[in-house]
C-alpha positions in Angstrom: -0.3 -0.1 -0.1 1.4 3.4 -1.2 1.0 6.1 1.3 -0.3 9.4 0.1 1.7 12.4 -0.9 2.4 14.7 1.6 0.8 17.5 -0.8 -2.4 15.6 -1.2 -2.5 15.0 2.6 -1.9 19.0 3.6 -4.5 19.4 0.8 -7.2 17.1 2.0 -6.3 18.4 5.8 -6.9 22.2 4.7 -10.1 21.4 2.6 -11.4 19.7 5.8 -10.1 22.4 7.9 -11.9 25.0 6.0 -15.1 23.5 4.9 -18.3 25.5 5.3 -20.8 24.8 8.4 -23.1 22.1 8.7 -26.3 22.8 6.2 -28.4 19.6 6.6 -30.7 21.3 9.0 -31.9 24.4 7.1 -35.7 23.5 7.1 -36.0 24.3 3.6 -37.5 21.3 2.3 -39.4 22.5 -1.1 -37.0 21.1 -3.4 -36.2 17.3 -2.8 -38.7 14.9 -1.3 -39.3 11.1 -0.7 -36.0 8.8 -1.6 -34.1 11.5 -3.3 -34.5 13.9 -0.2 -33.5 11.1 2.2 -30.6 10.2 0.0 -29.3 13.8 -0.2 -29.8 14.7 3.4 -26.6 13.0 4.7 -25.0 14.4 2.0 -25.8 18.0 2.1 -24.9 18.5 5.9 -21.1 18.7 6.6 -22.1 17.5 10.6 -23.8 14.0 8.9 -21.3 13.6 5.8 -18.0 13.7 8.4 -19.6 11.7 11.2 -20.5 8.8 8.7 -17.2 8.9 7.0 -15.4 8.8 10.2 -17.6 5.9 11.7 -16.1 3.7 8.3 -12.8 5.3 9.3 -12.7 4.2 12.6 -14.3 0.9 11.9 -11.9 0.1 9.4 -8.9 0.9 12.2 -10.7 -1.5 14.6 -10.6 -4.3 12.0 -12.1 -7.7 12.8 -15.7 -8.1 13.5 -16.2 -4.0 14.1 -15.7 -3.3 10.5 -19.1 -4.3 9.8 -20.7 -4.3 13.2 -20.2 -0.5 14.0 -21.6 0.4 10.6 -24.4 -1.6 10.7 -24.9 -0.6 14.6 -25.1 2.9 13.3 -27.4 2.5 10.4 -29.8 0.3 12.8 -29.9 3.0 15.5 -30.2 5.8 13.0 -33.7 4.2 11.7 -34.4 4.1 15.3 -33.8 7.7 15.6 -35.6 8.7 12.8 -38.6 6.8 13.7 -38.4 8.6 17.2 -39.0 11.8 15.1 -41.6 10.7 12.7 -43.6 9.6 15.8 -43.2 12.9 17.6 -41.1 11.6 20.4 -38.5 14.5 21.5 -35.0 14.0 21.7 -33.4 16.6 23.6 -29.9 18.2 22.9 -29.6 16.6 19.0 -27.8 19.2 17.6 -25.3 19.0 20.4 -25.1 15.5 19.9 -24.6 15.5 16.7 -21.7 18.3 16.8 -19.9 16.0 19.5 -20.5 12.9 17.2 -18.2 14.5 14.8 -15.8 16.0 17.4 -15.6 12.4 19.2 -15.5 10.3 16.0 -12.9 12.5 14.4 -10.8 12.0 17.6 -10.9 8.3 17.7 -9.9 8.2 14.2 -6.9 10.8 14.9 -5.9 8.7 17.8 -6.2 5.4 16.6 -8.1 4.3 19.6 -9.0 0.8 20.0 -12.3 -0.2 21.5 -14.0 -3.7 21.6 -16.5 -4.1 18.9 -19.7 -4.2 21.3 -18.2 -0.7 22.9 -17.9 0.6 19.5 -20.9 -0.3 18.3 -22.8 1.2 21.2 -20.8 4.4 20.6 -21.8 4.5 17.1 -25.5 3.7 17.7 -25.8 6.2 20.5 -24.6 8.9 17.9 -26.6 7.6 15.3 -29.8 7.8 17.5 -29.4 11.8 17.3 -28.3 11.6 13.5 -31.4 9.7 12.7 -34.0 11.8 14.6 -32.4 15.0 13.0 -33.2 13.0 9.3 -36.7 12.3 10.6 -37.2 15.7 11.7 -36.1 17.3 8.0 -37.9 14.8 6.1 -40.8 17.1 4.1 -44.1 16.5 5.3 -45.2 15.3 1.5 -42.3 12.4 1.2 -43.2 9.0 1.7 -41.5 7.9 5.7 -40.3 4.6 4.0 -39.0 6.0 0.7 -37.5 8.8 2.9 -35.7 6.1 4.9 -34.4 4.1 2.5 -32.7 7.3 1.0 -30.9 8.1 4.0 -30.0 4.3 4.7 -28.4 4.2 1.2 -26.6 7.4 1.5 -25.1 6.5 5.2 -24.0 3.0 4.0 -22.2 4.6 1.1 -20.7 7.3 3.5 -19.4 4.5 5.7 -18.1 2.6 2.9 -16.2 5.8 1.5 -14.4 6.0 4.9 -13.5 2.3 4.9 -12.1 2.6 1.6 -10.8 6.1 2.7 -8.7 3.9 5.2 -6.7 2.4 2.5 -4.9 5.8 2.0 -2.5 4.9 5.6 -2.0 5.8 9.0 -0.8 9.2 8.5 -3.5 10.4 6.0 -6.4 8.6 8.5 -4.8 10.6 11.4 -5.0 14.0 9.5 -8.4 13.4 8.2 -9.5 12.3 11.9 -8.0 15.6 13.1 -9.4 17.6 10.8 -12.8 16.1 11.5 -12.2 17.0 15.2 -11.4 20.2 14.3 -14.5 20.6 12.2 -16.8 19.1 15.0 -14.9 21.4 17.8 -16.0 24.0 15.8 -19.5 22.5 15.3 -20.0 21.9 18.9 -18.5 25.7 19.9 -21.4 27.1 17.4 -24.4 25.0 18.7 
């Protein structure tokens, strides 16, 4: 495996550090509904995008059973969180928890912190509950909940896969990516 060239690593870190604020929770749903709306939601918000990629990166660092179990726990709990929102059940401090997920997951990747698979699954599921809740709150009223959920499930799984694939870039690049994700997470936490 060839490590990423330092110039590309620094460019990636700069892009991550200077990316704009999260935009997934704008409240503007006039353009996309149903499956397409669910598919777009995780891709349009920096908080969701980075957290889900970080889950894939961290799962790849863990290896073994965690490679599939951590992302699966995230997706399962995310669906549950969406169901809470659709049912009208309030989940307090969702935005803060989502911002913290970006910070914590970024730090876990940057520090290469190893956890037992079940502990990793529990952490991923706890954060995913809030991400799913936000997805559910943002679902347009005209959308089919099942189609919308299928969209955000597919987008989430693809983002986890992108994180797993990005893990092939080498340890140094992963640590820099984790540090960049954590830095954005800190900015999100301060901004909440």
